[in-house]
N, C-alpha and C positions, 0 to 999 in steps of 0.2 A: 504493500500500500504506500509506503514511504517513497519507493522508487517510482511508482506510478504518479504520485502527487508531484514529485520533482519534475518528471517529464512534462506533466500538464502545465506546471508553472513556467517552465522554460519555453514551452510553445506560446503561452500567453505573452511572455515578454517579447518573443520574436515578433508576434503579430502587432504588439503595441508599438515597437520600434518601427516596424514597417509602416504602420499608420501614421506615425509622426513624420517619417521621411516623405510620405506622399503629400504632405501639406507644405513642403518647402518651396523655395523660389522656383518659378517656372517661366519667368518673363524672358523677353528677348535678350539674348546674349548671356544668359546665366546657365550654368550647368548645375542641376539640382544637387544639393549636398547629399553625400552618401549616408549621413547619419551614423557613421561608424565610430563615433566617440571622439572625433577630432576636437581639440580644444584650441580656441584662439582668445587672445586678450586684446582689448581696445582701450587706448588712452583717450579720454575725453578732456579737452581743455576749455570747454564752454560750461561754466558752472551753472548757467541758467537752465540747462537741459539734463543735468546729471540724473535726476529722478526719472525722467523719461527714458534716458539711456539704460538705466538699470532695469526698468520694467520691460523695455524692448528686448534686452538681453535674455530675460527669463522666457519671454514669449517666443523669441527666435530659437532659443535652445530647445524648447519643447516641440516646436514645429519641425525642426530640421535634424535634431540629434547632434548638432554641433554645440559643444559647451562654450558659451561666450561669457567672459568676465569683463566688466567695465571698471576702469580705474580713473580717479581724478586726483589732482594735486594742487595745493595752493601756491606752490613755487612757480616761478616763471617757466614757460614752456622749455626754453633753452636749458635752464638749470636742471629741471627735472629730467629731461632727456639725457643730459650729460651724465647725471647720476645713474640712470638705468644702464647706459652703455658701459660706464665704468665698472658696474657690478655684473656685467654680462647678462643682463636681464631685459632684452629688447621686447617691446610689445609687438604682437603680430601686426596690428594696425594702430597707427598713432595719428591723432588729430593735432596738428600744429598750425602755426601761423605761416603765411606765405614765405616770409623770409627764412623760416626754418627749412622749408623745402630746398631752398638754394644752398643752405649751409650743410644740411644733413643728407639731402636726397642723393647726390652723386655717390656717396659712400655706402648708404644704407638702404636705399629704396629700389624696388624692382621696377622694371620698365612695364608700363601699362598701355603702351601704344597700340597693342592689338585688341584692346577691349572695345566693345561696341559703343559704350557710352561716350567715348572720345568724340564721336561725330555729333553728339547731341549737346555739346557745351562749348562755349567760347572762353570759359574761365579756367580750364585745366592748365597746369604749369608744366612746361616742357623745358628740359635742359639738355643741350647738345643733341637735340633731335629725339630725346626720350621723354615720354610723358611719365612724370614721377608723382604729380600731385593731383588728387581727386578733389574737386571743389565741393565742400559740404553744403554751402549755401551762398547766397548773395546778401550782403549787408551794406547799409549806407548810413551816413551821419547827416544830421540837420537839426533844425529847431522843431521840437515836438510841440504841438499845440492842442488845446482843448477848445473847440469851437463853441461848445455850449456855454462854457464859462465866459468866453469873450462876449457872446451875445447877451448873456445875463447882465453883464456890466455896461455894454454899449447900446443894447437894444437893437443891434443890427446883426444880420447873418454875416459870418466871417468868410471872406474870400482870401485865402493865403496868397494868391497870385498878385494881389494888390499891394503887398508889403515886400518891397524889393530893397530899399536902401536902409541905412542905419537911422536916418531921419524918419522914414516911414514907421519903423519899429517903435522909435521913441514916442512919436505922436500917438500911435495906437495905445501904447502902454499908459501914457498920460490920460488918454480917454478912459481906459479901464479903471485907472486910479480914481478919476473923477466920478466914475460909476459906482464906486464903493469898495473896490479891492485894492487895498493900500500897497501891497507887495505881491504882484502877480507872477513872479518869476522864481524858478528853482534852479540852483546850480549844484551839480554833483561835485563833491570835493575830492573824489578818488584821483590818485595820480594818473591812472591809465585814462580816465575820462579827459582830464585837463591836458596831459602831456602827449598821450598817444592818439587822441581824437581831435580835440580842438586845436591845439598848437600845431599838430601835424598838417593841418590845412594850410599853414603858412608855407610849407614846402610844396604841398600838392597843388596849390593854385599858382605856382610859378610856371613859366613857360618851360624851364628845364630844371627840375628839382636837384639833379646831380650838380649842375653848374652853380646853382644857388648855394648849396651847402659848401661846395668847394670855395666859393667866394667868401663865405663867412669864415672858413678855416684860414684862408690866406690873407684876410683883412681887406680884400678888394670890395667887399660888400659890407656896409654897416647896417646891421639889423635894425637898429633904432630908427633909421631913415627909410627903411623899405616900405613901399606903399601897401603891399599885401599884409605885412605884419601890422601896420598901423590901422588899416581898414578893419581887420578882424578884431584887433584890440579895442577899437572904438565901439564896435558892436558889443564886445564882451563887457566893456565898461557900462553900457546901458543895462545889460542883464545883471551885472553886479550891483548897480544902483538900486534895482528893484527886487533884489534877492530876498525871499522871505526869511532866510537865515543870515542876513547880512551882519547881525550883531555877533554871531558865532558861526561863521561859514564852514569852518573845518569840523564842526560838531554835527553838521547835517547828515543824516543817514540816507543812503540811496533809496532804500525801500520806502521811507517816509515821503521823500520828495516825489517818487513815482506815484505813490498812492494819492498824494495831494493833487497832482496833475490829473490823474485818471478820474478822480471823483469831483473835479471842478473847483478845488480850492486854490489852484494855480492855473495860469493860462499858458505859460511857456516853460520849456526846459530843453537845453541842448542835450542831444543823445542820439540814439539809433533804434532801429527796429528790434534789437535784442531786449530793449526795455519792456516790450510787451509781455515777456514771460513772467514778470512780476506784476505788471499792471492788470493782467487778466485775472489775477486773484483778488482784485478789489471790486468795489461797487462802482465800476467805471460808467461814465456817461457815453452817449452815442457818438458824438461828432469829434473824434480824435484823429490826428494825422501828423504828417511830417512835411515840413517845407524847407527850402534852402535857407541857409543862414543869411539874413539880410546884410548887405554891405554895399560899399561904394566901388564895387569891382566889376561893374558891367555884366557881361554874360554869366559870370560865375555866380551871381546872386539869383540865378534861375536854375541852378544845378545842385544836386546832392553830391556828396563825396562817397564813393564806395565801389564795390565790385565783389569778386570772389573773396569769401572770408572763411577762414579755417579750411584746412586741407588734410585729407587722409593720405598717408602713404603706407605701403606694405613693406615690411622689413625683409631684406634679402637673406638674412641669416636663419630664418625659421624654416621648418621643413617644407618640402614640396606640397604635402597634404595641407599644411596650415596656410601656405600661400594660395592654394586653390580655394580653400574655404573662405579666405579673406576676399578673394576676387568674387566669389559667389555672393558674399555679403554686400559688396559694393554694387553689384548688378541688381541685387534685391532692392536696394534703396532707389535705384533709378527706374527699374522696369516692373517690379512687383507692386500690385495695388496696395498691399499692406506696408511695403517700404515707403511708397510715395505718401501714404496717409501718415506714416510716422514722421516724415520730414515736415510736411505742410501743415497737418492738423494738430498732431500731438506736440511737436516741437515749435510750431509757429515760425518756421523758417521759410524764406523765399528760396525756392529751388533754383539751382544753377543750370538746369537741363531743360531744353526746349520741348522735349517729349512729355514732360510733366505738366499737365493742363489743369490740375486741381486748382480751384480758385483760392487765392490767399485770403483767408477770412479775417485776419486781424488787420485793423486799420493802418498800423504803422507799416507792416509788410506790404499791404496793398499800395501805400504811397510809394514805397521803394520800387515795387514792380512797375508802377505807372511811369516813374522817372526812368527806370531802366529800359522799358519798352520804347520810350520816346527818345532814347539815346542821350539822356541828360544826366549822366553820371560822370563825375571827374574821377579818374582812377586813383586807387590807393597807392601811396608810396610805401612799398613793402620792405625797405632795406634799412630802416633805422636801427641803430645798435640796440642790443638787448637791454642795456641799462638806460636807454634814452627816456622812457616814460617815467621811470623811478626818479632819476636825477633831475631832469628838466620839469617833470611833474611836481616835484617838491618845490622847485623855484616858483612854479605857477601857483601852488598852494600859498606861498608867501605873498604873492601878488593879490590873490583872492582875499587874503586876510588883512591886506593893507600894510604888510610889513616891508614891502619894497615897492618903489614906483616903476613906471613902465621902462624908463631908461635903465634902472638897476636890473629889472627883469631881463631886458635885452642883453645887458652885460653878462648876466649869469648864463644865458643860453650860448652866447659867444664863447665864454670861457669853457663851457662844456665841449664845444666843437673843436677847441684847440687841440685836444688829444683824442677825441672820439673818431671812429671810422665807420662809414656806412658798410652794410653787409654786402656779401658777394652777390653779384647779379650780372 
């Protein structure tokens, strides 16, 4: 009887595994996972979607038989990846920033040029003719707004296309203040928001970012006199003047600021469509969106800054079975209905692939998609040094807190570039 029971149980397990395998990816370009117990690890560097990634890993593992484990670290991507490689513990799939593909890809990533999804995106990263970076999503930066809060204060429907210059923005804010909202702006104090997102636009809106940075380094360009720097800082000064946390700006918590904007207690906040992952958890109002940062920079005040954001690469040191399972996973994201749903609906990401036609439901992502479809995105500058946002972001925090003036801020940025070097590209 014991032997018979053991046989029955074994057969039950075989059929159960077969059933799991039959639910795996079957979309175009994917080879269904064998469900033979292959294990892969994924490094996620987007904290906003960690819980979604963990839930996805459980469901994907159950459906395919491939054991998926997701990891996250609070360290910078470059520092964390260096630690993993130093300890000879590479991830099967790592989500990194674009600049990390250039620094890590040639030595550690497999060539994905033969994958079907390459034809369906314009955001993949290729180096020396080899596609090494899979674009996880499209993200963009701009001025987030709450149209309902603006209307409540002004009595008029808000049309973001009418606010182009710094003067336009200030006039509207003054009208909002007159309507009863004394401080209608939120500013994130995080160094990555200030240094990697807002200040980075000073480089990105130049005709030649590389030449501009080289000019700061050799002294031929004086940052304090640069028209792009001054135009963006003029706008920042307006935001700073009406910041709800102006008395203690470095104490403002990101989640609180996002909630206030979403629920209509604020009208504006600089940020990106990634903010929606927190805003969606609030009692948000209906008319939210993203607009270009108003400035006196002509065409640029009609464009968001963004493009491919976060990239997966598959490590070349893992087994052939793990590499194939990793390829299957990437194809699942692009071609399987469940994978597409995970990206667009569960993670609220704007997909980087033309074949994914699911509507972007969140208002910030929808704004990004509209600008991207219209060809109104200024590309990211992906080659800033790893310590740029921390060091220059700290200087920006001093400016936000009133501890240094604009000239002093420009001097600190210039001093940083005296020794810093842009990344490989």
